[in-house]
mmCIF file of the protein (N, C-alpha, C, O) and its ligand, coordinates in Angstrom:
data_MODEL
# 
_entry.id   MODEL 
# 
loop_
_entity.id 
_entity.type 
_entity.pdbx_number_of_molecules 
1 polymer     1 
2 non-polymer 1 
# 
_entity_poly.entity_id                      1 
_entity_poly.type                           'polypeptide(L)' 
_entity_poly.nstd_linkage                   no 
_entity_poly.nstd_monomer                   no 
_entity_poly.pdbx_seq_one_letter_code       MAKCDICKTKIESTFLNKILGSYIKDNKGKKHLLCPECQKKHPKKAEALKKL 
_entity_poly.pdbx_seq_one_letter_code_can   MAKCDICKTKIESTFLNKILGSYIKDNKGKKHLLCPECQKKHPKKAEALKKL 
_entity_poly.pdbx_strand_id                 A 
# 
loop_
_entity_poly_seq.entity_id 
_entity_poly_seq.num 
_entity_poly_seq.mon_id 
_entity_poly_seq.hetero 
1 1  MET n 
1 2  ALA n 
1 3  LYS n 
1 4  CYS n 
1 5  ASP n 
1 6  ILE n 
1 7  CYS n 
1 8  LYS n 
1 9  THR n 
1 10 LYS n 
1 11 ILE n 
1 12 GLU n 
1 13 SER n 
1 14 THR n 
1 15 PHE n 
1 16 LEU n 
1 17 ASN n 
1 18 LYS n 
1 19 ILE n 
1 20 LEU n 
1 21 GLY n 
1 22 SER n 
1 23 TYR n 
1 24 ILE n 
1 25 LYS n 
1 26 ASP n 
1 27 ASN n 
1 28 LYS n 
1 29 GLY n 
1 30 LYS n 
1 31 LYS n 
1 32 HIS n 
1 33 LEU n 
1 34 LEU n 
1 35 CYS n 
1 36 PRO n 
1 37 GLU n 
1 38 CYS n 
1 39 GLN n 
1 40 LYS n 
1 41 LYS n 
1 42 HIS n 
1 43 PRO n 
1 44 LYS n 
1 45 LYS n 
1 46 ALA n 
1 47 GLU n 
1 48 ALA n 
1 49 LEU n 
1 50 LYS n 
1 51 LYS n 
1 52 LEU n 
# 
loop_
_struct_asym.id 
_struct_asym.entity_id 
A 1 
B 2 
# 
loop_
_chem_comp.id 
_chem_comp.type 
_chem_comp.mon_nstd_flag 
ALA 'L-peptide linking' y 
ASN 'L-peptide linking' y 
ASP 'L-peptide linking' y 
CYS 'L-peptide linking' y 
GLN 'L-peptide linking' y 
GLU 'L-peptide linking' y 
GLY 'peptide linking'   y 
HIS 'L-peptide linking' y 
ILE 'L-peptide linking' y 
LEU 'L-peptide linking' y 
LYS 'L-peptide linking' y 
MET 'L-peptide linking' y 
PHE 'L-peptide linking' y 
PRO 'L-peptide linking' y 
SER 'L-peptide linking' y 
THR 'L-peptide linking' y 
TYR 'L-peptide linking' y 
ZN  non-polymer         . 
# 
_pdbx_entity_nonpoly.entity_id   2 
_pdbx_entity_nonpoly.name        ? 
_pdbx_entity_nonpoly.comp_id     ZN 
# 
_pdbx_nonpoly_scheme.asym_id         B 
_pdbx_nonpoly_scheme.entity_id       2 
_pdbx_nonpoly_scheme.mon_id          ZN 
_pdbx_nonpoly_scheme.ndb_seq_num     1 
_pdbx_nonpoly_scheme.pdb_seq_num     101 
_pdbx_nonpoly_scheme.auth_seq_num    101 
_pdbx_nonpoly_scheme.pdb_mon_id      ZN 
_pdbx_nonpoly_scheme.auth_mon_id     ZN 
_pdbx_nonpoly_scheme.pdb_strand_id   A 
_pdbx_nonpoly_scheme.pdb_ins_code    . 
# 
loop_
_atom_site.group_PDB 
_atom_site.id 
_atom_site.type_symbol 
_atom_site.label_atom_id 
_atom_site.label_alt_id 
_atom_site.label_comp_id 
_atom_site.label_asym_id 
_atom_site.label_entity_id 
_atom_site.label_seq_id 
_atom_site.pdbx_PDB_ins_code 
_atom_site.Cartn_x 
_atom_site.Cartn_y 
_atom_site.Cartn_z 
_atom_site.occupancy 
_atom_site.B_iso_or_equiv 
_atom_site.pdbx_formal_charge 
_atom_site.auth_seq_id 
_atom_site.auth_comp_id 
_atom_site.auth_asym_id 
_atom_site.auth_atom_id 
_atom_site.pdbx_PDB_model_num 
ATOM   1   N  N  . MET A 1 1  ? -20.570 -14.181 121.499 1.00 0.00 ? 1   MET A N  1 
ATOM   2   C  CA . MET A 1 1  ? -19.623 -15.182 120.984 1.00 0.00 ? 1   MET A CA 1 
ATOM   3   C  C  . MET A 1 1  ? -20.193 -16.583 121.180 1.00 0.00 ? 1   MET A C  1 
ATOM   4   O  O  . MET A 1 1  ? -20.919 -16.847 122.139 1.00 0.00 ? 1   MET A O  1 
ATOM   5   N  N  . ALA A 1 2  ? -19.852 -17.465 120.263 1.00 0.00 ? 2   ALA A N  1 
ATOM   6   C  CA . ALA A 1 2  ? -20.351 -18.840 120.334 1.00 0.00 ? 2   ALA A CA 1 
ATOM   7   C  C  . ALA A 1 2  ? -19.705 -19.585 121.501 1.00 0.00 ? 2   ALA A C  1 
ATOM   8   O  O  . ALA A 1 2  ? -18.565 -19.315 121.879 1.00 0.00 ? 2   ALA A O  1 
ATOM   9   N  N  . LYS A 1 3  ? -20.453 -20.517 122.054 1.00 0.00 ? 3   LYS A N  1 
ATOM   10  C  CA . LYS A 1 3  ? -19.937 -21.324 123.161 1.00 0.00 ? 3   LYS A CA 1 
ATOM   11  C  C  . LYS A 1 3  ? -20.165 -22.797 122.879 1.00 0.00 ? 3   LYS A C  1 
ATOM   12  O  O  . LYS A 1 3  ? -21.131 -23.190 122.226 1.00 0.00 ? 3   LYS A O  1 
ATOM   13  N  N  . CYS A 1 4  ? -19.240 -23.601 123.395 1.00 0.00 ? 4   CYS A N  1 
ATOM   14  C  CA . CYS A 1 4  ? -19.398 -25.051 123.291 1.00 0.00 ? 4   CYS A CA 1 
ATOM   15  C  C  . CYS A 1 4  ? -20.608 -25.477 124.123 1.00 0.00 ? 4   CYS A C  1 
ATOM   16  O  O  . CYS A 1 4  ? -20.762 -25.016 125.254 1.00 0.00 ? 4   CYS A O  1 
ATOM   17  N  N  . ASP A 1 5  ? -21.454 -26.330 123.599 1.00 0.00 ? 5   ASP A N  1 
ATOM   18  C  CA . ASP A 1 5  ? -22.650 -26.745 124.325 1.00 0.00 ? 5   ASP A CA 1 
ATOM   19  C  C  . ASP A 1 5  ? -22.366 -27.795 125.397 1.00 0.00 ? 5   ASP A C  1 
ATOM   20  O  O  . ASP A 1 5  ? -23.242 -28.107 126.204 1.00 0.00 ? 5   ASP A O  1 
ATOM   21  N  N  . ILE A 1 6  ? -21.167 -28.336 125.412 1.00 0.00 ? 6   ILE A N  1 
ATOM   22  C  CA . ILE A 1 6  ? -20.830 -29.305 126.461 1.00 0.00 ? 6   ILE A CA 1 
ATOM   23  C  C  . ILE A 1 6  ? -20.070 -28.628 127.594 1.00 0.00 ? 6   ILE A C  1 
ATOM   24  O  O  . ILE A 1 6  ? -20.527 -28.643 128.736 1.00 0.00 ? 6   ILE A O  1 
ATOM   25  N  N  . CYS A 1 7  ? -18.926 -28.039 127.298 1.00 0.00 ? 7   CYS A N  1 
ATOM   26  C  CA . CYS A 1 7  ? -18.081 -27.489 128.369 1.00 0.00 ? 7   CYS A CA 1 
ATOM   27  C  C  . CYS A 1 7  ? -18.239 -25.980 128.543 1.00 0.00 ? 7   CYS A C  1 
ATOM   28  O  O  . CYS A 1 7  ? -17.658 -25.404 129.463 1.00 0.00 ? 7   CYS A O  1 
ATOM   29  N  N  . LYS A 1 8  ? -19.020 -25.329 127.667 1.00 0.00 ? 8   LYS A N  1 
ATOM   30  C  CA . LYS A 1 8  ? -19.303 -23.892 127.761 1.00 0.00 ? 8   LYS A CA 1 
ATOM   31  C  C  . LYS A 1 8  ? -18.091 -23.002 127.487 1.00 0.00 ? 8   LYS A C  1 
ATOM   32  O  O  . LYS A 1 8  ? -18.108 -21.807 127.782 1.00 0.00 ? 8   LYS A O  1 
ATOM   33  N  N  . THR A 1 9  ? -17.052 -23.593 126.926 1.00 0.00 ? 9   THR A N  1 
ATOM   34  C  CA . THR A 1 9  ? -15.899 -22.797 126.528 1.00 0.00 ? 9   THR A CA 1 
ATOM   35  C  C  . THR A 1 9  ? -16.284 -21.895 125.367 1.00 0.00 ? 9   THR A C  1 
ATOM   36  O  O  . THR A 1 9  ? -17.039 -22.283 124.476 1.00 0.00 ? 9   THR A O  1 
ATOM   37  N  N  . LYS A 1 10 ? -15.753 -20.695 125.399 1.00 0.00 ? 10  LYS A N  1 
ATOM   38  C  CA . LYS A 1 10 ? -16.008 -19.800 124.273 1.00 0.00 ? 10  LYS A CA 1 
ATOM   39  C  C  . LYS A 1 10 ? -15.260 -20.300 123.050 1.00 0.00 ? 10  LYS A C  1 
ATOM   40  O  O  . LYS A 1 10 ? -14.108 -20.725 123.139 1.00 0.00 ? 10  LYS A O  1 
ATOM   41  N  N  . ILE A 1 11 ? -15.928 -20.244 121.909 1.00 0.00 ? 11  ILE A N  1 
ATOM   42  C  CA . ILE A 1 11 ? -15.320 -20.725 120.677 1.00 0.00 ? 11  ILE A CA 1 
ATOM   43  C  C  . ILE A 1 11 ? -15.033 -19.535 119.767 1.00 0.00 ? 11  ILE A C  1 
ATOM   44  O  O  . ILE A 1 11 ? -15.915 -18.747 119.426 1.00 0.00 ? 11  ILE A O  1 
ATOM   45  N  N  . GLU A 1 12 ? -13.772 -19.441 119.394 1.00 0.00 ? 12  GLU A N  1 
ATOM   46  C  CA . GLU A 1 12 ? -13.336 -18.346 118.525 1.00 0.00 ? 12  GLU A CA 1 
ATOM   47  C  C  . GLU A 1 12 ? -13.804 -18.582 117.102 1.00 0.00 ? 12  GLU A C  1 
ATOM   48  O  O  . GLU A 1 12 ? -14.038 -19.712 116.674 1.00 0.00 ? 12  GLU A O  1 
ATOM   49  N  N  . SER A 1 13 ? -13.930 -17.485 116.390 1.00 0.00 ? 13  SER A N  1 
ATOM   50  C  CA . SER A 1 13 ? -14.138 -17.658 114.952 1.00 0.00 ? 13  SER A CA 1 
ATOM   51  C  C  . SER A 1 13 ? -12.982 -16.979 114.224 1.00 0.00 ? 13  SER A C  1 
ATOM   52  O  O  . SER A 1 13 ? -12.376 -16.037 114.736 1.00 0.00 ? 13  SER A O  1 
ATOM   53  N  N  . THR A 1 14 ? -12.693 -17.462 113.047 1.00 0.00 ? 14  THR A N  1 
ATOM   54  C  CA . THR A 1 14 ? -11.591 -16.923 112.266 1.00 0.00 ? 14  THR A CA 1 
ATOM   55  C  C  . THR A 1 14 ? -12.018 -15.624 111.595 1.00 0.00 ? 14  THR A C  1 
ATOM   56  O  O  . THR A 1 14 ? -13.179 -15.223 111.670 1.00 0.00 ? 14  THR A O  1 
ATOM   57  N  N  . PHE A 1 15 ? -11.073 -14.984 110.948 1.00 0.00 ? 15  PHE A N  1 
ATOM   58  C  CA . PHE A 1 15 ? -11.396 -13.729 110.258 1.00 0.00 ? 15  PHE A CA 1 
ATOM   59  C  C  . PHE A 1 15 ? -12.379 -13.948 109.125 1.00 0.00 ? 15  PHE A C  1 
ATOM   60  O  O  . PHE A 1 15 ? -12.984 -12.993 108.636 1.00 0.00 ? 15  PHE A O  1 
ATOM   61  N  N  . LEU A 1 16 ? -12.546 -15.184 108.703 1.00 0.00 ? 16  LEU A N  1 
ATOM   62  C  CA . LEU A 1 16 ? -13.531 -15.470 107.653 1.00 0.00 ? 16  LEU A CA 1 
ATOM   63  C  C  . LEU A 1 16 ? -14.879 -15.841 108.266 1.00 0.00 ? 16  LEU A C  1 
ATOM   64  O  O  . LEU A 1 16 ? -15.785 -16.310 107.578 1.00 0.00 ? 16  LEU A O  1 
ATOM   65  N  N  . ASN A 1 17 ? -14.988 -15.618 109.583 1.00 0.00 ? 17  ASN A N  1 
ATOM   66  C  CA . ASN A 1 17 ? -16.213 -15.942 110.311 1.00 0.00 ? 17  ASN A CA 1 
ATOM   67  C  C  . ASN A 1 17 ? -16.514 -17.430 110.356 1.00 0.00 ? 17  ASN A C  1 
ATOM   68  O  O  . ASN A 1 17 ? -17.656 -17.846 110.547 1.00 0.00 ? 17  ASN A O  1 
ATOM   69  N  N  . LYS A 1 18 ? -15.460 -18.224 110.174 1.00 0.00 ? 18  LYS A N  1 
ATOM   70  C  CA . LYS A 1 18 ? -15.651 -19.654 110.319 1.00 0.00 ? 18  LYS A CA 1 
ATOM   71  C  C  . LYS A 1 18 ? -15.439 -19.984 111.792 1.00 0.00 ? 18  LYS A C  1 
ATOM   72  O  O  . LYS A 1 18 ? -14.435 -19.587 112.383 1.00 0.00 ? 18  LYS A O  1 
ATOM   73  N  N  . ILE A 1 19 ? -16.372 -20.702 112.375 1.00 0.00 ? 19  ILE A N  1 
ATOM   74  C  CA . ILE A 1 19 ? -16.261 -21.050 113.790 1.00 0.00 ? 19  ILE A CA 1 
ATOM   75  C  C  . ILE A 1 19 ? -15.331 -22.240 113.964 1.00 0.00 ? 19  ILE A C  1 
ATOM   76  O  O  . ILE A 1 19 ? -15.411 -23.226 113.230 1.00 0.00 ? 19  ILE A O  1 
ATOM   77  N  N  . LEU A 1 20 ? -14.427 -22.125 114.975 1.00 0.00 ? 20  LEU A N  1 
ATOM   78  C  CA . LEU A 1 20 ? -13.458 -23.201 115.202 1.00 0.00 ? 20  LEU A CA 1 
ATOM   79  C  C  . LEU A 1 20 ? -14.067 -24.293 116.082 1.00 0.00 ? 20  LEU A C  1 
ATOM   80  O  O  . LEU A 1 20 ? -13.597 -24.566 117.186 1.00 0.00 ? 20  LEU A O  1 
ATOM   81  N  N  . GLY A 1 21 ? -15.092 -24.886 115.573 1.00 0.00 ? 21  GLY A N  1 
ATOM   82  C  CA . GLY A 1 21 ? -15.771 -25.958 116.260 1.00 0.00 ? 21  GLY A CA 1 
ATOM   83  C  C  . GLY A 1 21 ? -16.648 -26.623 115.235 1.00 0.00 ? 21  GLY A C  1 
ATOM   84  O  O  . GLY A 1 21 ? -16.551 -26.320 114.046 1.00 0.00 ? 21  GLY A O  1 
ATOM   85  N  N  . SER A 1 22 ? -17.516 -27.538 115.675 1.00 0.00 ? 22  SER A N  1 
ATOM   86  C  CA . SER A 1 22 ? -18.407 -28.104 114.671 1.00 0.00 ? 22  SER A CA 1 
ATOM   87  C  C  . SER A 1 22 ? -19.780 -28.342 115.271 1.00 0.00 ? 22  SER A C  1 
ATOM   88  O  O  . SER A 1 22 ? -19.941 -28.473 116.484 1.00 0.00 ? 22  SER A O  1 
ATOM   89  N  N  . TYR A 1 23 ? -20.752 -28.393 114.398 1.00 0.00 ? 23  TYR A N  1 
ATOM   90  C  CA . TYR A 1 23 ? -22.127 -28.581 114.830 1.00 0.00 ? 23  TYR A CA 1 
ATOM   91  C  C  . TYR A 1 23 ? -22.516 -30.046 114.720 1.00 0.00 ? 23  TYR A C  1 
ATOM   92  O  O  . TYR A 1 23 ? -22.165 -30.738 113.765 1.00 0.00 ? 23  TYR A O  1 
ATOM   93  N  N  . ILE A 1 24 ? -23.254 -30.496 115.731 1.00 0.00 ? 24  ILE A N  1 
ATOM   94  C  CA . ILE A 1 24 ? -23.860 -31.825 115.619 1.00 0.00 ? 24  ILE A CA 1 
ATOM   95  C  C  . ILE A 1 24 ? -25.353 -31.641 115.835 1.00 0.00 ? 24  ILE A C  1 
ATOM   96  O  O  . ILE A 1 24 ? -25.784 -30.725 116.535 1.00 0.00 ? 24  ILE A O  1 
ATOM   97  N  N  . LYS A 1 25 ? -26.125 -32.510 115.233 1.00 0.00 ? 25  LYS A N  1 
ATOM   98  C  CA . LYS A 1 25 ? -27.581 -32.436 115.366 1.00 0.00 ? 25  LYS A CA 1 
ATOM   99  C  C  . LYS A 1 25 ? -28.058 -33.529 116.294 1.00 0.00 ? 25  LYS A C  1 
ATOM   100 O  O  . LYS A 1 25 ? -27.614 -34.673 116.203 1.00 0.00 ? 25  LYS A O  1 
ATOM   101 N  N  . ASP A 1 26 ? -28.971 -33.172 117.195 1.00 0.00 ? 26  ASP A N  1 
ATOM   102 C  CA . ASP A 1 26 ? -29.531 -34.201 118.069 1.00 0.00 ? 26  ASP A CA 1 
ATOM   103 C  C  . ASP A 1 26 ? -30.735 -34.855 117.370 1.00 0.00 ? 26  ASP A C  1 
ATOM   104 O  O  . ASP A 1 26 ? -31.054 -34.541 116.223 1.00 0.00 ? 26  ASP A O  1 
ATOM   105 N  N  . ASN A 1 27 ? -31.384 -35.762 118.087 1.00 0.00 ? 27  ASN A N  1 
ATOM   106 C  CA . ASN A 1 27 ? -32.487 -36.522 117.477 1.00 0.00 ? 27  ASN A CA 1 
ATOM   107 C  C  . ASN A 1 27 ? -33.647 -35.649 117.047 1.00 0.00 ? 27  ASN A C  1 
ATOM   108 O  O  . ASN A 1 27 ? -34.428 -36.012 116.168 1.00 0.00 ? 27  ASN A O  1 
ATOM   109 N  N  . LYS A 1 28 ? -33.748 -34.485 117.688 1.00 0.00 ? 28  LYS A N  1 
ATOM   110 C  CA . LYS A 1 28 ? -34.850 -33.585 117.343 1.00 0.00 ? 28  LYS A CA 1 
ATOM   111 C  C  . LYS A 1 28 ? -34.454 -32.631 116.220 1.00 0.00 ? 28  LYS A C  1 
ATOM   112 O  O  . LYS A 1 28 ? -35.247 -31.784 115.807 1.00 0.00 ? 28  LYS A O  1 
ATOM   113 N  N  . GLY A 1 29 ? -33.221 -32.774 115.728 1.00 0.00 ? 29  GLY A N  1 
ATOM   114 C  CA . GLY A 1 29 ? -32.766 -31.912 114.640 1.00 0.00 ? 29  GLY A CA 1 
ATOM   115 C  C  . GLY A 1 29 ? -32.237 -30.584 115.120 1.00 0.00 ? 29  GLY A C  1 
ATOM   116 O  O  . GLY A 1 29 ? -31.983 -29.692 114.312 1.00 0.00 ? 29  GLY A O  1 
ATOM   117 N  N  . LYS A 1 30 ? -32.063 -30.432 116.443 1.00 0.00 ? 30  LYS A N  1 
ATOM   118 C  CA . LYS A 1 30 ? -31.526 -29.197 116.983 1.00 0.00 ? 30  LYS A CA 1 
ATOM   119 C  C  . LYS A 1 30 ? -29.999 -29.227 116.884 1.00 0.00 ? 30  LYS A C  1 
ATOM   120 O  O  . LYS A 1 30 ? -29.369 -30.246 117.168 1.00 0.00 ? 30  LYS A O  1 
ATOM   121 N  N  . LYS A 1 31 ? -29.417 -28.105 116.480 1.00 0.00 ? 31  LYS A N  1 
ATOM   122 C  CA . LYS A 1 31 ? -27.966 -28.064 116.320 1.00 0.00 ? 31  LYS A CA 1 
ATOM   123 C  C  . LYS A 1 31 ? -27.282 -27.677 117.622 1.00 0.00 ? 31  LYS A C  1 
ATOM   124 O  O  . LYS A 1 31 ? -27.750 -26.806 118.355 1.00 0.00 ? 31  LYS A O  1 
ATOM   125 N  N  . HIS A 1 32 ? -26.171 -28.337 117.891 1.00 0.00 ? 32  HIS A N  1 
ATOM   126 C  CA . HIS A 1 32 ? -25.365 -28.023 119.065 1.00 0.00 ? 32  HIS A CA 1 
ATOM   127 C  C  . HIS A 1 32 ? -23.934 -27.825 118.612 1.00 0.00 ? 32  HIS A C  1 
ATOM   128 O  O  . HIS A 1 32 ? -23.425 -28.547 117.754 1.00 0.00 ? 32  HIS A O  1 
ATOM   129 N  N  . LEU A 1 33 ? -23.300 -26.833 119.206 1.00 0.00 ? 33  LEU A N  1 
ATOM   130 C  CA . LEU A 1 33 ? -21.929 -26.510 118.833 1.00 0.00 ? 33  LEU A CA 1 
ATOM   131 C  C  . LEU A 1 33 ? -20.941 -27.175 119.784 1.00 0.00 ? 33  LEU A C  1 
ATOM   132 O  O  . LEU A 1 33 ? -21.105 -27.114 121.002 1.00 0.00 ? 33  LEU A O  1 
ATOM   133 N  N  . LEU A 1 34 ? -19.925 -27.803 119.225 1.00 0.00 ? 34  LEU A N  1 
ATOM   134 C  CA . LEU A 1 34 ? -18.884 -28.430 120.040 1.00 0.00 ? 34  LEU A CA 1 
ATOM   135 C  C  . LEU A 1 34 ? -17.524 -27.808 119.749 1.00 0.00 ? 34  LEU A C  1 
ATOM   136 O  O  . LEU A 1 34 ? -17.196 -27.510 118.601 1.00 0.00 ? 34  LEU A O  1 
ATOM   137 N  N  . CYS A 1 35 ? -16.739 -27.618 120.808 1.00 0.00 ? 35  CYS A N  1 
ATOM   138 C  CA . CYS A 1 35 ? -15.381 -27.131 120.626 1.00 0.00 ? 35  CYS A CA 1 
ATOM   139 C  C  . CYS A 1 35 ? -14.492 -28.305 120.194 1.00 0.00 ? 35  CYS A C  1 
ATOM   140 O  O  . CYS A 1 35 ? -14.881 -29.463 120.341 1.00 0.00 ? 35  CYS A O  1 
ATOM   141 N  N  . PRO A 1 36 ? -13.310 -28.010 119.667 1.00 0.00 ? 36  PRO A N  1 
ATOM   142 C  CA . PRO A 1 36 ? -12.404 -29.086 119.225 1.00 0.00 ? 36  PRO A CA 1 
ATOM   143 C  C  . PRO A 1 36 ? -12.054 -30.059 120.353 1.00 0.00 ? 36  PRO A C  1 
ATOM   144 O  O  . PRO A 1 36 ? -11.911 -31.257 120.110 1.00 0.00 ? 36  PRO A O  1 
ATOM   145 N  N  . GLU A 1 37 ? -11.915 -29.555 121.587 1.00 0.00 ? 37  GLU A N  1 
ATOM   146 C  CA . GLU A 1 37 ? -11.577 -30.418 122.721 1.00 0.00 ? 37  GLU A CA 1 
ATOM   147 C  C  . GLU A 1 37 ? -12.671 -31.462 122.966 1.00 0.00 ? 37  GLU A C  1 
ATOM   148 O  O  . GLU A 1 37 ? -12.387 -32.646 123.150 1.00 0.00 ? 37  GLU A O  1 
ATOM   149 N  N  . CYS A 1 38 ? -13.900 -31.010 122.965 1.00 0.00 ? 38  CYS A N  1 
ATOM   150 C  CA . CYS A 1 38 ? -15.004 -31.936 123.217 1.00 0.00 ? 38  CYS A CA 1 
ATOM   151 C  C  . CYS A 1 38 ? -15.177 -32.908 122.054 1.00 0.00 ? 38  CYS A C  1 
ATOM   152 O  O  . CYS A 1 38 ? -15.598 -34.047 122.252 1.00 0.00 ? 38  CYS A O  1 
ATOM   153 N  N  . GLN A 1 39 ? -14.858 -32.466 120.862 1.00 0.00 ? 39  GLN A N  1 
ATOM   154 C  CA . GLN A 1 39 ? -14.916 -33.392 119.729 1.00 0.00 ? 39  GLN A CA 1 
ATOM   155 C  C  . GLN A 1 39 ? -13.905 -34.502 119.903 1.00 0.00 ? 39  GLN A C  1 
ATOM   156 O  O  . GLN A 1 39 ? -14.167 -35.659 119.576 1.00 0.00 ? 39  GLN A O  1 
ATOM   157 N  N  . LYS A 1 40 ? -12.726 -34.129 120.431 1.00 0.00 ? 40  LYS A N  1 
ATOM   158 C  CA . LYS A 1 40 ? -11.675 -35.126 120.654 1.00 0.00 ? 40  LYS A CA 1 
ATOM   159 C  C  . LYS A 1 40 ? -12.099 -36.105 121.734 1.00 0.00 ? 40  LYS A C  1 
ATOM   160 O  O  . LYS A 1 40 ? -11.880 -37.310 121.614 1.00 0.00 ? 40  LYS A O  1 
ATOM   161 N  N  . LYS A 1 41 ? -12.720 -35.570 122.811 1.00 0.00 ? 41  LYS A N  1 
ATOM   162 C  CA . LYS A 1 41 ? -13.134 -36.410 123.927 1.00 0.00 ? 41  LYS A CA 1 
ATOM   163 C  C  . LYS A 1 41 ? -14.288 -37.319 123.541 1.00 0.00 ? 41  LYS A C  1 
ATOM   164 O  O  . LYS A 1 41 ? -14.408 -38.438 124.039 1.00 0.00 ? 41  LYS A O  1 
ATOM   165 N  N  . HIS A 1 42 ? -15.132 -36.827 122.652 1.00 0.00 ? 42  HIS A N  1 
ATOM   166 C  CA . HIS A 1 42 ? -16.329 -37.575 122.266 1.00 0.00 ? 42  HIS A CA 1 
ATOM   167 C  C  . HIS A 1 42 ? -16.405 -37.680 120.749 1.00 0.00 ? 42  HIS A C  1 
ATOM   168 O  O  . HIS A 1 42 ? -17.233 -37.027 120.113 1.00 0.00 ? 42  HIS A O  1 
ATOM   169 N  N  . PRO A 1 43 ? -15.544 -38.499 120.180 1.00 0.00 ? 43  PRO A N  1 
ATOM   170 C  CA . PRO A 1 43 ? -15.496 -38.599 118.712 1.00 0.00 ? 43  PRO A CA 1 
ATOM   171 C  C  . PRO A 1 43 ? -16.787 -39.146 118.113 1.00 0.00 ? 43  PRO A C  1 
ATOM   172 O  O  . PRO A 1 43 ? -17.110 -38.870 116.958 1.00 0.00 ? 43  PRO A O  1 
ATOM   173 N  N  . LYS A 1 44 ? -17.519 -39.918 118.901 1.00 0.00 ? 44  LYS A N  1 
ATOM   174 C  CA . LYS A 1 44 ? -18.783 -40.440 118.387 1.00 0.00 ? 44  LYS A CA 1 
ATOM   175 C  C  . LYS A 1 44 ? -19.912 -39.481 118.737 1.00 0.00 ? 44  LYS A C  1 
ATOM   176 O  O  . LYS A 1 44 ? -20.066 -39.066 119.886 1.00 0.00 ? 44  LYS A O  1 
ATOM   177 N  N  . LYS A 1 45 ? -20.684 -39.145 117.739 1.00 0.00 ? 45  LYS A N  1 
ATOM   178 C  CA . LYS A 1 45 ? -21.768 -38.183 117.909 1.00 0.00 ? 45  LYS A CA 1 
ATOM   179 C  C  . LYS A 1 45 ? -22.732 -38.611 119.019 1.00 0.00 ? 45  LYS A C  1 
ATOM   180 O  O  . LYS A 1 45 ? -23.172 -37.780 119.813 1.00 0.00 ? 45  LYS A O  1 
ATOM   181 N  N  . ALA A 1 46 ? -23.053 -39.876 119.074 1.00 0.00 ? 46  ALA A N  1 
ATOM   182 C  CA . ALA A 1 46 ? -23.998 -40.360 120.077 1.00 0.00 ? 46  ALA A CA 1 
ATOM   183 C  C  . ALA A 1 46 ? -23.498 -40.094 121.490 1.00 0.00 ? 46  ALA A C  1 
ATOM   184 O  O  . ALA A 1 46 ? -24.269 -39.739 122.381 1.00 0.00 ? 46  ALA A O  1 
ATOM   185 N  N  . GLU A 1 47 ? -22.179 -40.273 121.680 1.00 0.00 ? 47  GLU A N  1 
ATOM   186 C  CA . GLU A 1 47 ? -21.600 -40.016 123.007 1.00 0.00 ? 47  GLU A CA 1 
ATOM   187 C  C  . GLU A 1 47 ? -21.629 -38.544 123.341 1.00 0.00 ? 47  GLU A C  1 
ATOM   188 O  O  . GLU A 1 47 ? -21.938 -38.156 124.467 1.00 0.00 ? 47  GLU A O  1 
ATOM   189 N  N  . ALA A 1 48 ? -21.308 -37.733 122.364 1.00 0.00 ? 48  ALA A N  1 
ATOM   190 C  CA . ALA A 1 48 ? -21.304 -36.286 122.580 1.00 0.00 ? 48  ALA A CA 1 
ATOM   191 C  C  . ALA A 1 48 ? -22.698 -35.810 122.949 1.00 0.00 ? 48  ALA A C  1 
ATOM   192 O  O  . ALA A 1 48 ? -22.850 -34.967 123.834 1.00 0.00 ? 48  ALA A O  1 
ATOM   193 N  N  . LEU A 1 49 ? -23.704 -36.329 122.294 1.00 0.00 ? 49  LEU A N  1 
ATOM   194 C  CA . LEU A 1 49 ? -25.085 -35.899 122.553 1.00 0.00 ? 49  LEU A CA 1 
ATOM   195 C  C  . LEU A 1 49 ? -25.515 -36.228 123.977 1.00 0.00 ? 49  LEU A C  1 
ATOM   196 O  O  . LEU A 1 49 ? -26.322 -35.509 124.567 1.00 0.00 ? 49  LEU A O  1 
ATOM   197 N  N  . LYS A 1 50 ? -24.977 -37.316 124.528 1.00 0.00 ? 50  LYS A N  1 
ATOM   198 C  CA . LYS A 1 50 ? -25.332 -37.683 125.902 1.00 0.00 ? 50  LYS A CA 1 
ATOM   199 C  C  . LYS A 1 50 ? -24.811 -36.679 126.908 1.00 0.00 ? 50  LYS A C  1 
ATOM   200 O  O  . LYS A 1 50 ? -25.356 -36.542 128.003 1.00 0.00 ? 50  LYS A O  1 
ATOM   201 N  N  . LYS A 1 51 ? -23.742 -35.969 126.527 1.00 0.00 ? 51  LYS A N  1 
ATOM   202 C  CA . LYS A 1 51 ? -23.120 -35.012 127.454 1.00 0.00 ? 51  LYS A CA 1 
ATOM   203 C  C  . LYS A 1 51 ? -23.796 -33.648 127.423 1.00 0.00 ? 51  LYS A C  1 
ATOM   204 O  O  . LYS A 1 51 ? -23.511 -32.796 128.266 1.00 0.00 ? 51  LYS A O  1 
ATOM   205 N  N  . LEU A 1 52 ? -24.656 -33.440 126.496 1.00 0.00 ? 52  LEU A N  1 
ATOM   206 C  CA . LEU A 1 52 ? -25.285 -32.130 126.350 1.00 0.00 ? 52  LEU A CA 1 
ATOM   207 C  C  . LEU A 1 52 ? -26.257 -31.846 127.503 1.00 0.00 ? 52  LEU A C  1 
ATOM   208 O  O  . LEU A 1 52 ? -26.877 -30.784 127.540 1.00 0.00 ? 52  LEU A O  1 
HETATM 209 ZN ZN . ZN  B 2 .  ? -16.292 -28.173 124.693 1.00 0.00 2 101 ZN  A ZN 1 
# 
């Protein structure tokens, strides 16, 4: 199961296999998955990346 890259919470996916979170890319182009909670806490991508 997918996990949030900041808080390590497990992220559910819907029956359509859509993950209930979102991906952000760091400076190296690597994708990181964030849960909705962490997105709320870190609305700016730059801030979220610092927490990774
Ligand atoms: Zn999280």
